[in-house]
C-alpha positions as CSV (number, residue, x, y, z in Angstrom):
1,M,0.0,0.0,0.0
2,Y,1.3,3.6,-0.5
3,D,1.7,5.8,2.3
4,L,1.2,9.3,0.1
5,A,0.1,10.0,-2.9
6,I,0.5,13.8,-4.5
7,V,-2.0,14.2,-7.1
8,G,-3.1,16.6,-9.6
9,G,0.2,18.8,-9.8
10,L,2.4,20.0,-12.7
11,L,5.5,18.3,-12.3
12,I,9.1,20.0,-13.3
13,N,12.2,18.3,-13.5
14,S,15.4,19.9,-15.3
15,T,14.4,19.2,-18.7
16,S,10.7,18.6,-18.9
17,K,7.5,19.3,-17.1
18,S,3.9,16.9,-16.9
19,Y,1.0,16.7,-15.0
20,K,1.7,13.7,-12.6
21,D,0.5,11.8,-9.8
22,I,3.3,10.6,-7.2
23,A,3.3,7.7,-5.1
24,I,5.7,6.8,-2.0
25,R,5.6,4.0,0.5
26,D,8.7,4.0,3.5
27,G,9.8,7.8,2.2
28,K,10.1,6.3,-1.6
29,I,9.0,6.9,-4.8
30,V,7.6,3.6,-5.3
31,E,5.5,5.1,-8.7
32,I,5.1,8.2,-11.1
33,A,2.1,7.8,-13.7
34,D,-0.5,9.9,-15.2
35,Q,-2.7,11.7,-13.8
36,G,-5.6,8.7,-12.3
37,Y,-3.3,6.1,-13.6
38,L,-1.9,5.1,-9.8
39,D,-2.7,1.8,-8.5
40,K,-6.2,2.1,-7.2
41,N,-5.6,-1.1,-4.7
42,Q,-2.7,0.6,-3.2
43,L,-4.0,4.5,-3.0
44,S,-7.0,2.9,-0.8
45,K,-5.4,3.5,2.6
46,A,-2.9,6.0,1.5
47,E,-3.1,9.9,2.5
48,I,-4.0,11.6,-0.6
49,Y,-2.3,15.2,-0.8
50,N,-4.1,17.3,-3.8
51,A,-1.9,19.7,-5.8
52,K,-3.8,21.0,-8.4
53,G,-2.9,24.6,-9.4
54,K,0.4,23.4,-7.7
55,R,3.5,22.9,-8.9
56,I,6.3,20.0,-8.2
57,I,9.8,19.9,-7.9
58,P,12.9,18.0,-6.7
59,A,13.3,19.0,-2.6
60,L,16.4,21.6,-3.0
61,V,19.7,21.0,-1.8
62,E,22.1,23.4,-0.1
63,P,25.4,22.2,-0.3
64,H,27.1,25.5,1.0
65,M,25.8,27.0,4.4
66,H,27.3,27.6,7.9
67,I,25.4,26.9,11.3
68,K,26.9,27.1,14.6
69,A,30.6,28.4,13.3
70,P,32.6,29.9,15.6
71,L,33.6,33.3,14.0
72,G,35.5,36.4,15.4
73,G,34.2,35.6,18.5
74,T,30.6,34.2,18.6
75,V,28.5,32.4,16.7
76,D,25.3,32.6,14.6
77,I,22.4,32.6,15.6
78,L,20.9,29.5,14.2
79,D,21.3,26.3,15.5
80,F,20.5,22.8,13.6
81,D,16.9,22.8,14.6
82,S,16.0,26.5,13.9
83,A,18.0,26.3,10.7
84,S,15.6,23.3,9.5
85,K,12.5,25.4,10.1
86,C,14.1,27.9,7.6
87,A,15.3,25.4,5.2
88,A,12.0,23.8,5.0
89,F,10.2,27.0,4.0
90,G,12.7,27.8,1.4
91,G,12.1,24.5,0.0
92,V,14.9,22.5,1.6
93,T,15.1,18.8,2.7
94,T,19.0,18.2,2.7
95,F,21.9,20.5,3.7
96,I,25.4,20.1,4.1
97,D,27.4,22.0,6.7
98,F,30.9,22.1,7.5
99,T,33.5,20.8,10.0
100,S,34.8,23.1,12.7
101,T,37.8,25.4,11.8
102,L,39.9,25.1,15.0
103,P,43.4,24.9,14.1
104,G,45.0,21.8,16.0
105,V,42.0,19.7,16.2
106,P,42.4,16.1,14.2
107,L,40.0,15.6,10.9
108,L,38.3,12.9,12.3
109,Q,37.8,14.1,15.8
110,S,35.7,17.4,14.0
111,V,33.8,15.2,11.7
112,E,32.5,13.5,14.6
113,E,31.7,16.6,16.8
114,R,29.8,18.3,13.8
115,K,28.0,15.0,13.0
116,T,26.8,14.5,16.8
117,E,25.7,18.6,16.6
118,M,23.7,17.7,13.4
119,E,21.5,14.8,14.4
120,K,19.3,17.8,16.5
121,S,18.8,18.4,12.5
122,L,15.0,17.9,11.2
123,L,16.9,17.2,7.5
124,D,19.0,15.0,5.7
125,Y,22.2,16.2,6.3
126,S,26.1,16.1,5.3
127,C,29.1,18.1,6.6
128,H,32.4,19.1,3.8
129,C,35.2,18.5,6.3
130,K,37.4,21.8,6.5
131,V,41.5,21.1,6.6
132,V,42.9,24.2,7.7
133,S,46.4,25.1,8.7
134,L,47.8,21.3,9.5
135,I,49.9,22.7,12.3
136,T,48.9,25.4,15.3
137,P,50.4,28.5,15.7
138,E,52.6,27.4,18.7
139,L,54.2,24.6,16.9
140,A,55.5,26.7,14.2
141,S,56.6,29.2,16.5
142,E,58.4,26.7,18.6
143,A,59.7,25.5,15.6
144,M,61.2,29.0,14.5
145,I,62.2,29.9,17.8
146,A,64.4,26.5,17.9
147,E,66.1,27.6,14.6
148,W,67.0,30.6,15.6
149,K,68.5,29.7,18.7
150,Y,70.8,27.1,17.1
151,S,71.6,29.7,14.4
152,Q,72.8,31.5,16.9
153,S,74.4,29.2,19.4
154,K,75.7,25.9,17.1
155,D,74.9,24.7,20.2
156,P,74.5,20.5,19.1
157,Q,71.4,20.0,21.8
158,D,69.9,23.5,20.0
159,K,70.5,21.2,16.9
160,A,68.3,18.5,18.6
161,K,65.6,20.9,19.3
162,V,65.3,21.8,16.3
163,L,65.2,18.6,14.4
164,E,62.5,17.1,17.1
165,A,60.7,20.3,16.4
166,N,60.8,19.2,12.7
167,S,60.3,15.5,13.9
168,L,56.7,16.6,15.5
169,I,55.7,18.9,12.5
170,E,55.9,16.5,10.0
171,K,54.1,13.5,12.1
172,T,51.5,16.4,12.7
173,I,51.0,16.9,9.2
174,N,51.4,12.9,8.6
175,D,49.0,12.3,10.4
176,R,46.0,14.9,9.4
177,L,46.9,13.4,5.6
178,E,46.3,10.0,6.9
179,E,43.0,11.0,8.1
180,I,41.7,11.4,4.8
181,P,40.8,7.9,3.0
182,K,38.8,7.2,6.7
183,I,37.2,10.5,6.4
184,I,36.6,9.7,2.3
185,K,35.6,6.2,2.5
186,N,34.6,5.2,6.2
187,E,33.0,8.3,7.2
188,G,31.6,8.7,3.6
189,I,32.5,12.6,3.4
190,P,34.7,12.7,0.2
191,T,34.5,16.6,-0.1
192,F,36.9,19.2,1.6
193,K,37.1,22.6,2.2
194,L,40.9,24.3,2.0
195,F,40.9,28.3,2.6
196,M,43.3,30.2,1.2
197,T,43.2,33.4,3.7
198,Y,43.0,34.3,7.1
199,R,46.1,34.1,7.9
200,K,45.8,35.5,11.5
201,A,43.1,33.4,12.2
202,S,45.2,30.5,11.7
203,V,42.4,28.9,9.0
204,M,45.1,29.6,5.8
205,I,46.3,26.8,4.5
206,D,49.9,27.0,2.9
207,D,50.7,26.6,-0.7
208,I,52.8,23.0,-0.3
209,H,50.5,21.8,2.5
210,L,47.5,22.5,-0.1
211,L,49.3,20.3,-2.6
212,K,49.9,17.5,-0.3
213,V,46.4,18.0,0.6
214,L,45.0,18.4,-3.1
215,D,46.8,15.2,-3.8
216,A,45.9,12.9,-0.9
217,V,42.1,13.9,-1.7
218,K,42.1,12.9,-5.1
219,K,44.0,9.7,-4.7
220,N,41.3,8.8,-2.6
221,G,38.4,9.7,-4.7
222,G,37.5,12.6,-3.1
223,R,37.1,16.4,-4.4
224,C,39.0,19.5,-3.2
225,G,36.8,23.2,-2.7
226,F,38.6,26.5,-1.7
227,H,38.0,29.4,-0.4
228,A,39.8,31.2,-2.9
229,E,41.3,34.5,-1.9
230,N,44.5,35.8,-2.2
231,N,45.9,36.5,2.2
232,A,48.3,38.6,1.0
233,I,46.5,41.2,-1.0
234,A,44.2,41.1,1.8
235,E,46.8,41.7,4.5
236,Y,48.7,44.6,2.4
237,N,45.6,46.8,1.6
238,E,44.2,46.3,5.1
239,E,47.4,48.4,6.1
240,I,47.1,50.9,3.0
241,F,43.2,51.4,4.1
242,A,43.7,51.9,7.8
243,R,46.7,54.2,6.9
244,E,44.7,56.1,4.7
245,G,41.1,56.1,6.8
246,K,39.4,54.3,4.3
247,L,38.0,51.7,6.8
248,D,33.7,52.7,5.9
249,W,31.6,50.0,4.9
250,K,32.2,51.2,1.3
251,Y,35.7,50.3,0.8
252,F,35.3,47.1,1.8
253,P,35.2,45.7,-2.0
254,E,38.1,47.3,-2.8
255,Y,39.9,46.1,0.0
256,K,39.5,42.6,-1.4
257,P,39.0,44.1,-5.0
258,N,38.4,41.2,-8.0
259,L,42.0,40.4,-8.6
260,C,42.6,38.9,-4.6
261,E,40.0,36.3,-6.2
262,S,40.6,35.6,-9.8
263,E,44.2,35.3,-8.9
264,A,43.4,32.5,-6.2
265,V,41.4,31.2,-8.9
266,N,44.0,30.9,-11.0
267,R,46.6,29.3,-8.7
268,V,44.4,27.0,-8.2
269,L,43.2,26.0,-11.9
270,H,47.0,25.4,-11.9
271,Y,48.0,23.4,-9.3
272,A,45.4,21.0,-10.5
273,E,46.5,21.0,-13.6
274,L,49.6,20.3,-12.6
275,L,48.3,17.2,-10.2
276,E,45.0,16.3,-12.2
277,A,43.3,16.8,-9.3
278,P,39.5,17.9,-8.9
279,V,38.7,20.7,-7.4
280,Y,35.9,22.7,-6.8
281,F,35.3,26.5,-5.9
282,F,33.1,28.1,-3.3
283,H,30.8,31.9,-3.8
284,I,32.8,32.9,-7.2
285,S,32.1,36.4,-7.8
286,T,33.6,37.9,-10.1
287,K,34.3,38.1,-14.0
288,E,38.0,37.1,-14.1
289,S,37.4,34.0,-12.0
290,V,34.6,32.9,-14.1
291,E,37.1,33.6,-17.6
292,F,39.7,31.6,-15.8
293,I,36.9,28.7,-14.7
294,R,35.6,28.8,-18.0
295,Q,39.3,28.5,-19.9
296,A,40.1,25.7,-17.2
297,Q,37.3,23.5,-18.4
298,K,38.4,23.9,-22.3
299,R,41.6,22.6,-21.4
300,G,40.0,19.5,-19.3
301,V,40.7,20.4,-15.9
302,D,38.1,18.9,-14.1
303,V,36.7,22.4,-12.3
304,I,32.9,23.0,-10.4
305,A,31.7,26.0,-9.4
306,E,29.3,27.3,-7.9
307,T,28.1,31.4,-7.1
308,C,26.1,32.4,-4.0
309,S,22.4,34.1,-4.5
310,H,23.7,37.5,-3.0
311,Y,26.3,37.3,-5.5
312,L,23.8,37.7,-7.9
313,M,21.2,39.9,-6.5
314,L,23.3,42.5,-4.3
315,N,26.1,44.6,-5.4
316,K,28.6,47.0,-4.1
317,S,26.2,49.5,-4.2
318,Y,24.7,47.8,-1.3
319,N,27.7,48.4,1.4
320,I,26.8,52.5,1.2
321,G,25.2,54.1,4.3
322,E,24.3,53.4,7.4
323,D,23.1,49.2,6.4
324,G,26.1,48.5,4.6
325,I,27.7,46.9,7.7
326,L,24.7,44.1,6.9
327,Y,26.3,43.8,3.5
328,L,29.3,42.6,4.2
329,M,30.8,39.0,3.6
330,S,33.9,37.3,1.8
331,P,34.0,37.9,-0.9
332,P,32.7,41.1,-0.9
333,L,29.7,42.2,-3.1
334,R,31.1,43.3,-6.6
335,S,29.5,45.4,-9.6
336,E,26.7,44.9,-11.6
337,E,29.4,43.7,-14.9
338,D,30.5,41.0,-12.4
339,Q,26.8,39.8,-11.9
340,Q,26.1,39.7,-15.7
341,A,29.1,37.6,-15.9
342,L,28.1,35.1,-13.5
343,W,24.3,35.0,-15.0
344,K,26.0,34.3,-18.3
345,A,28.1,31.5,-17.0
346,L,25.3,29.7,-15.2
347,D,23.5,30.1,-18.5
348,D,26.5,28.2,-20.3
349,G,27.1,25.9,-17.6
350,T,30.4,27.2,-16.7
351,L,29.2,27.7,-13.0
352,S,27.2,24.5,-11.8
353,L,24.6,25.9,-8.7
354,V,23.8,28.9,-6.7
355,S,24.3,28.2,-2.7
356,S,23.2,30.4,-0.3
357,D,26.5,30.8,1.9
358,N,24.2,30.8,4.7
359,C,25.2,32.8,8.3
360,T,23.0,34.5,9.7
361,F,24.0,37.1,12.5
362,T,22.2,40.2,13.4
363,R,22.7,43.7,13.6
364,K,23.9,43.7,17.4
365,Q,26.3,41.2,16.9
366,K,27.8,42.7,14.1
367,E,27.9,46.3,15.7
368,A,29.4,45.0,18.9
369,P,32.9,45.1,17.8
370,L,32.9,48.3,16.9
371,G,31.7,49.7,20.2
372,N,31.2,53.4,20.0
373,G,34.0,54.2,17.3
374,P,33.6,54.7,13.7
375,N,32.8,52.9,10.7
376,D,35.5,50.2,10.5
377,F,35.1,47.0,8.0
378,R,37.7,45.5,9.9
379,K,35.9,44.8,12.7
380,P,32.1,43.3,12.1
381,I,31.5,40.3,11.5
382,S,31.3,38.6,8.1
383,G,28.3,36.8,7.1
384,I,24.3,36.8,5.7
385,S,21.1,34.9,5.7
386,G,20.0,32.8,2.9
387,I,18.9,29.2,3.4
388,E,15.4,30.3,3.2
389,E,15.5,33.6,0.5
390,R,17.3,31.8,-2.2
391,F,13.9,29.9,-3.7
392,T,12.1,33.0,-3.7
393,L,15.3,34.2,-4.9
394,M,15.6,32.0,-7.7
395,R,12.3,32.3,-8.7
396,W,12.7,36.5,-8.9
397,A,15.3,35.3,-11.9
398,V,12.7,32.9,-13.2
399,E,10.6,35.8,-13.7
400,Q,13.4,38.6,-15.1
401,Q,14.2,35.6,-17.8
402,K,17.3,35.1,-16.3
403,I,17.3,31.5,-16.2
404,T,14.6,28.8,-17.4
405,E,12.6,26.9,-14.5
406,H,14.7,23.9,-16.1
407,Q,17.5,25.9,-15.1
408,F,16.0,26.4,-11.7
409,V,15.5,22.7,-10.9
410,K,19.3,22.7,-12.3
411,L,21.1,24.5,-10.3
412,L,19.1,24.0,-6.9
413,C,18.4,20.4,-6.7
414,E,19.9,18.0,-9.5
415,N,23.5,19.6,-10.2
416,P,24.0,20.0,-5.7
417,A,23.3,16.2,-5.6
418,K,25.1,14.9,-8.3
419,I,28.5,17.2,-7.8
420,F,28.4,16.2,-4.2
421,G,27.4,12.8,-4.3
422,C,23.8,11.8,-2.8
423,Y,21.9,11.8,-6.6
424,P,19.8,9.9,-7.5
425,Q,19.1,9.6,-3.5
426,K,18.1,12.9,-3.6
427,G,17.5,15.9,-6.4
428,C,15.2,14.2,-8.3
429,I,11.7,12.7,-8.9
430,S,11.9,9.0,-10.0
431,V,11.3,5.9,-9.0
432,G,13.6,4.9,-6.2
433,S,14.4,8.0,-5.4
434,D,13.9,9.5,-1.1
435,A,10.6,11.3,-1.4
436,D,12.3,14.8,-1.1
437,I,9.4,17.1,-3.0
438,T,8.6,20.8,-2.7
439,I,4.9,21.7,-3.8
440,F,4.5,25.7,-4.4
441,D,1.8,27.9,-5.6
442,P,2.4,29.6,-8.8
443,E,-0.1,32.4,-8.6
444,E,0.8,33.2,-5.3
445,V,3.4,35.8,-4.7
446,S,6.6,35.0,-2.2
447,R,7.6,38.3,-0.3
448,L,11.1,38.1,1.1
449,E,10.2,41.2,4.5
450,R,11.4,40.3,7.7
451,S,7.9,39.1,8.6
452,D,7.7,36.8,6.2
453,L,10.9,35.0,7.0
454,H,10.8,32.5,9.8
455,Y,14.3,33.2,11.9
456,P,14.7,33.2,14.9
457,E,12.8,36.7,16.4
458,E,16.4,38.2,17.4
459,L,17.3,39.0,13.8
460,E,15.8,42.5,13.0
461,Y,16.8,42.8,9.6
462,S,16.2,41.1,6.4
463,I,18.7,42.3,3.0
464,Y,16.4,40.8,0.3
465,R,13.9,42.6,1.6
466,E,12.6,44.5,-1.9
467,F,12.8,41.2,-3.6
468,E,9.1,39.0,-4.2
469,A,8.9,36.7,-6.9
470,K,5.3,34.2,-7.7
471,G,6.0,31.1,-6.8
472,K,4.7,30.4,-2.7
473,I,6.2,27.5,-0.7
474,V,3.1,25.8,0.0
475,S,4.2,21.9,1.2
476,T,7.8,20.7,1.8
477,I,8.2,16.5,2.7
478,R,11.2,15.1,3.2
479,R,11.6,11.5,2.8
480,G,7.7,11.1,2.9
481,E,7.1,13.4,5.6
482,F,5.7,16.7,5.6
483,L,8.1,19.3,7.0
484,V,5.7,21.8,6.1
485,K,2.3,21.4,5.0
486,D,-0.1,24.1,3.4
487,G,2.3,26.5,4.8
488,L,2.3,25.4,8.2
489,F,5.7,23.4,10.1
490,N,5.4,20.2,11.6
491,S,7.2,20.6,14.3
492,E,6.5,17.1,15.1
493,A,8.4,15.6,12.3
494,S,11.0,13.1,12.8
495,H,15.0,14.4,13.0
496,G,16.4,14.1,9.5
497,M,19.6,10.8,8.9
498,F,22.8,11.7,8.1
499,I,24.1,11.2,4.5
500,K,27.1,9.3,3.3
501,R,28.1,10.1,0.2
502,V,30.5,9.1,-3.0
503,I,30.9,11.4,-6.0
504,S,32.3,10.0,-9.2
């Protein structure tokens, strides 16, 4: 017997649309039939959901978001329970977060800790494994001091301390590298994130270690993803801008100019070509980066890249004025010319998906580091919301004819699942797939005023308040269970499941 049947709706996938009825049993899609042709005997005890006049798409997959991520001495306001609610109202049933960025923590330990934290999620979930600086600042400092002492003394005992410190560094690095195959093959986490900036926070990985990680991940069937920004450019400009008194929000995009991103992107592409390693780029924002990626793809480099909804919808003019603090994120917002390049890259396939990079902070949290001082872009926490808004923003893009409704499904549902190794379990509506389904009313307007969203009350603002689009989510289903039903959240829904992923 079926458990649930969705009838009367228009099913839209990445290539076609047609009126279909969908039957679900034990959390899986078991039959898709022309309307009125589901097995009537199996329908007798099923819940019938009437989707007449509605549109049915695969539930969204969110591959890039941050929940309870330590940043600037605080953490964002969402936990995995409240994030689940926001995501469900945004049509999402699967999300992929990240492990911690704490240097010196074994990778497997960070994976297990994150998996435990994510058990509160109502959505199905996974995580990318962050690989930050492979050695702690303390360990690096000890080695440098030992080297300096020996250079001054030439004492054999000091030389022994140098050898001991270097041996410990080598062991620490090898220990981290040896964890990689276990994370990929045992934990089912084949994707990693490396930072090319944030040296002062001990998060940046230097290039020699980047190459070692890239090679180890490649050899074990994984893919490295990158936060690509040139740290030297950012730190140099920070000094210069401070000296010149150019620290207002409006200078933030100049502090990390297009070159800051594109140089780092191009460098990784050369490394990927050298090692014949697959790579991924998070949050691409510039026209130059897009072109480097496009040309690398033509050369046969295995590179996949995303952009984020904020780079498509917002530009650097939003950093001007007293609300500019709300629009700080890294990489920064860019020019309209960059936006046009991003849309073109989504259309021609150079960029493969649109993520939210959700990391939600209140205005109070952002302003706290300023005290009573003047505007200073070095001090506030970077990060914005987006896990709920992404659906409406990309529906707006459909209305504006920037993408088609089929591209919508490809960019937000199908491609994320394929790229990150959970397709066809997720990302499509087909027999045998998880019954992860989003149903929306194509005539009802979805708005993004603060009062329309489901974030915790302490969030005072919506950066996307001016956007609206036809197409409001009415129901979100995860493995056959309603998370949102006819606009109401199901607080009694069961918890989500960890998804073991394999990429090809």
